Structure formats: C-alpha cells, structure tokens
C-alpha positions, -999 to +999 in steps of 0.1 A: +194+008-641+197-032-648+209-040-615+183-018-598+158-037-619+172-071-609+175-061-573+136-052-574+129-085-594+146-104-563+128-085-535+095-092-554+104-128-554+115-129-521+082-112-508+062-135-527+076-164-516+072-153-476+035-149-485+035-185-502+020-209-477+046-234-464+056-262-441+088-262-422+104-294-408+130-306-386+143-335-371+138-337-334+151-374-323+169-400-342+167-439-331+199-453-323+215-420-312+219-405-274+217-437-255+182-454-268+174-481-292+144-462-303+124-430-297+083-431-299+054-419-287+058-380-293+038-354-273+041-315-278+030-285-263+036-246-259+047-233-225+031-197-214+069-185-224+064-197-258+089-225-256+081-258-275+084-288-255+090-322-273+083-354-252+087-388-262+096-419-247+131-431-249+134-472-255+168-483-242+173-515-253+148-525-281+117-513-298+094-530-278+064-514-259+078-525-225+112-527-210+135-502-199+118-470-210+122-433-200+107-403-206+130-374-228+124-341-235+139-315-259+131-277-263+129-250-288+128-213-284+123-208-320+093-223-328+110-257-335+140-245-359+167-253-336+167-278-303+181-281-268+201-309-260+179-339-247+171-344-210+155-372-190+121-361-177+111-394-158+133-428-155+119-456-133+149-478-135+148-508-157+108-504-158+084-486-180+073-451-177+057-436-209+023-424-225+035-386-222+005-364-221+014-327-209-010-298-203+000-260-195-019-246-166-026-210-176-028-192-145+004-200-130+024-213-161+029-246-145+035-278-170+018-308-159+033-344-176+006-374-167+024-407-174+014-444-172+041-469-160+043-506-154+070-535-145+097-534-175+096-575-174+057-574-183+039-571-214+006-554-220-013-589-227+001-604-193-012-569-176-046-574-191-049-608-180-036-599-145-008-619-143+012-618-108+032-588-108+016-573-138-003-538-128-004-504-149-002-472-130-006-436-133+019-405-123+021-370-128+050-344-127+053-307-129+077-279-140+076-246-130+105-234-145+095-235-183+103-271-187+139-268-174+132-289-146+108-314-134+096-329-099+098-364-092+068-386-104+042-386-081+018-418-081-022-409-088-033-443-098-058-446-069-077-412-083-071-420-120-079-456-124-107-483-112-099-516-098-116-534-124-093-521-153-061-535-161-043-520-194-045-484-187-029-453-210-024-413-206-032-397-241-005-399-255-002-361-269-018-333-251-042-328-224-063-294-226-072-269-201-112-257-206-123-221-202-137-229-168-103-239-156-109-276-155-079-296-168-088-324-190-066-356-201-076-380-226-072-417-217-082-453-224-083-485-205-093-523-207-120-538-183-105-574-173-143-592-170-156-582-204-120-583-220-132-548-237-114-517-246-127-480-237-117-443-238-122-416-211-109-388-197-099-377-162-101-344-149-088-319-120-110-288-109-078-278-085-049-274-111-040-313-111-038-316-073-069-341-074-082-361-103-117-375-112-129-400-138-153-395-161-176-419-180-164-445-204-170-448-242-168-478-261-164-505-265-141-507-293-124-473-285-087-468-276-061-441-273-077-407-273-075-371-280-099-344-269-108-306-279-130-278-266-150-260-291-162-229-288-195-230-269-177-250-244-188-287-256-160-311-257-152-337-289-134-365-280-113-384-315-104-420-306-086-448-319-106-479-330-102-513-318-113-541-341-145-515-354-139-510-389-107-489-395-123-457-388-116-432-360-145-430-333-159-396-321-175-390-288-193-356-272-197-342-240-215-311-230-209-312-195-171-305-194-159-343-201-179-357-170-201-381-195-199-387-229-222-397-257-223-429-276-194-430-302-199-428-340-175-438-368-163-407-386-162-425-423-139-397-439-111-404-411-096-441-421-070-453-396-044-485-395-055-488-358-032-463-346-031-429-325-039-396-341-042-361-325-069-334-322-066-296-312-085-266-315-074-237-341-056-209-322-078-180-336-113-202-345-126-218-317-152-242-339-120-250-360-101-281-355-072-297-367-068-335-368-034-355-376-032-393-382-017-420-408-047-415-435-043-452-448-051-491-434-010-489-431+009-468-410+015-443-439+008-408-453+009-391-425-022-362-431-031-332-413-070-323-420-090-292-411-128-288-398-145-254-399-174-270-383-165-287-351-153-320-366-189-325-383-172-325-417-136-321-428-130-295-453-095-296-463-069-319-459-026-317-463-001-348-465+030-345-444+049-372-450+039-399-480+061-428-466+060-449-429+045-430-401+027-435-373+021-414-338+016-377-340+012-348-315-003-311-329+000-280-306-016-247-313+010-220-312+006-185-300+016-169-335-019-186-350+005-214-366+004-254-359+034-274-344+035-312-351+057-337-335+055-371-357+069-403-360+082-408-395+109-427-416+119-441-450+121-477-439+099-476-413+079-451-389+101-452-358+133-439-377+128-405-364+108-380-345+103-350-363+084-316-359+067-294-388+055-263-385+025-247-407-003-223-412-037-227-420-033-216-451-010-242-461-035-269-453-064-250-471-040-244-504-050-266-531-020-288-548 
C-alpha cells in the first residue's frame, strides 16, 4: 500500500510539473568554437516541415562588425532541444555577409534568406561617408530542402536600395508572409545628404523573384521588426537612433507600402539595440516582443500584448545578465522560440535558444 501511495504521489507531482508554465533553454553557438572568434546577430524560423533553423553571423577573426564574416546555420528537429552540426550558408571570402533575415514561403515551403554585405576592409562610418570602395549590397539565398542546402547568393541591391542610401541592413531577425501572400522584409538605411537613419521594408508579390521598396519612417529609426495583425494591418517596431532610449512604432494599412509617422512606446525601454516582434500563433491580434529591457545591454525580456501592441499586459525576464540581439519565432504547436545573444561577462559569449508558451509569460512570478 505504501509503495502504491508513493507511486501515486510521484505521478501526481509529475503531472503537476508538466502543467506548470516553464521555459526550456539550450546553447546553440559559443564564441571561440567552430573556427570563429565570435557569433552574433541571431535569426530564427521554423520551416514548413517543423524544423527550427538558427542562423547567425560567424565572425572569423574578431568581434568587429566588419571583416571576414560568414552566415552559419544549425538545425533542430526537436523544437530546439538538440542541434545539428554547424553549416556555412553564405561565405563571401574575406568580405562581410551578414544581417540574416529569413522568411518561409508557405505555399512552396521555400526558405528565403535576405542578407547584406560589404567589403571586409570597410567600416560602417566609411560606408556612410561614401569613402572609395565603400558600399553596402543586398543579397538573397534560398533553400528548397528544409535548410539542408542553399543556393548561391543572388544580388538584389538594384531592387532593394535607393542610390542616395549608404549604410543598409536587412532585419536582422525574421521576415513575414502576409495573408495575401506578400513577402515583407524589415530593413533600415542611412540617407547620405541628411545623414539620417530610417527604417523601411522591402516586399515581393511574386514569391521573392522581384522586390519593391516601401516608404521610409524616421528620421531617428534603425533596425526593425514587422508583424501582421488580424485585420491585415502591419506594425513595425524599430530601434531608435538618438531619440530617447525608447522603441519607435509605425503602422501600415496598405500591406507595408506606406508607413505612418512613428511614435515612441514609453513602455519599451531600450539601450539602442535590436529587438524582435512576432504575431502569436493562435491569437492574431496578440504580439510578442523581445529586447534588452534596460538602458544597458542586459535583462533580455519578452513581453506580451493582447491589443496589437497598444499596451503590454505581461512580461518575463529570460536572462538577467548581459544580453543583446534576439529573434522570436512562432512555432506550430503554439509555443514561442527565442534565439538570443547572452553571456555572463558580455552579451556575445553565446547564442542560446529558449522555448516557452504564452502561459509562461502570463504567469506571475
């Protein structure tokens, strides 16, 4: 009888634990391993077959934003618990290819990966000032086999970038496909004449064969993320550039072609750092947002909005210490994936993956 009672008690405890909202975490990339000095700039998506793809920049020789930088990838078939060996997706020799921004075309299952590049010996300020040899280019690579192999990068700079723009970045993070089928990639750029920073999107109505440029937001906006709401409107959440340590928000009612003047979201504190935004899988007017919720690159936090980003009703800290860029993904089972930079001494020690449900965000500590 005692044995049976103990078994029932343990079984009940196990069931209770299974129902308790929780978060699972794994390490995906560690700086200094695999032939790269540093791994940075994460991007996470789930394929049509349910595989998680974790992209990032492999910075070969230093932590610098320029130099010999490749795009690398690891895949997970079990929702982020284990990961495949690392593969190189894009390598432009000694030059920089980075800012991964993937999107899945739901009809074909094709994965499109938008990227930006520049000569490895040119820094951002040199490109912004149009020094000889300094330019920023836009590229696309695709996979039709669930991320196992990738096409050679194809340049689309002429479609995606205006001549008066200097610095340019895709994402980083994820693109989206609207209910109409349109592909939308969040981007940002610098305008040479005014020396100003702006966000915009590029969009495609032919599954990524050709691209168009939206109107710009700003000045004062930077790296951006975009999500579609239930009624078809879009919201773009943007890193600020010297506008007050708050996230900027703009909206579109025409599929991303034009954008409203931005407003600062006083609830979303930031240290001028990239953030991520997605629509919840089963609640099309609910949004999940992630960023370092502090004035320094620490305290990586996820927030939940049940009213399309007008307010944020719940939040949870994922990592208390140093943390920086992140990328959210809505998974097919209704849970949320998060690929993020975090460490104990600095934000760039590792890139980690977390998986949690909406119940975890909403549960009081």
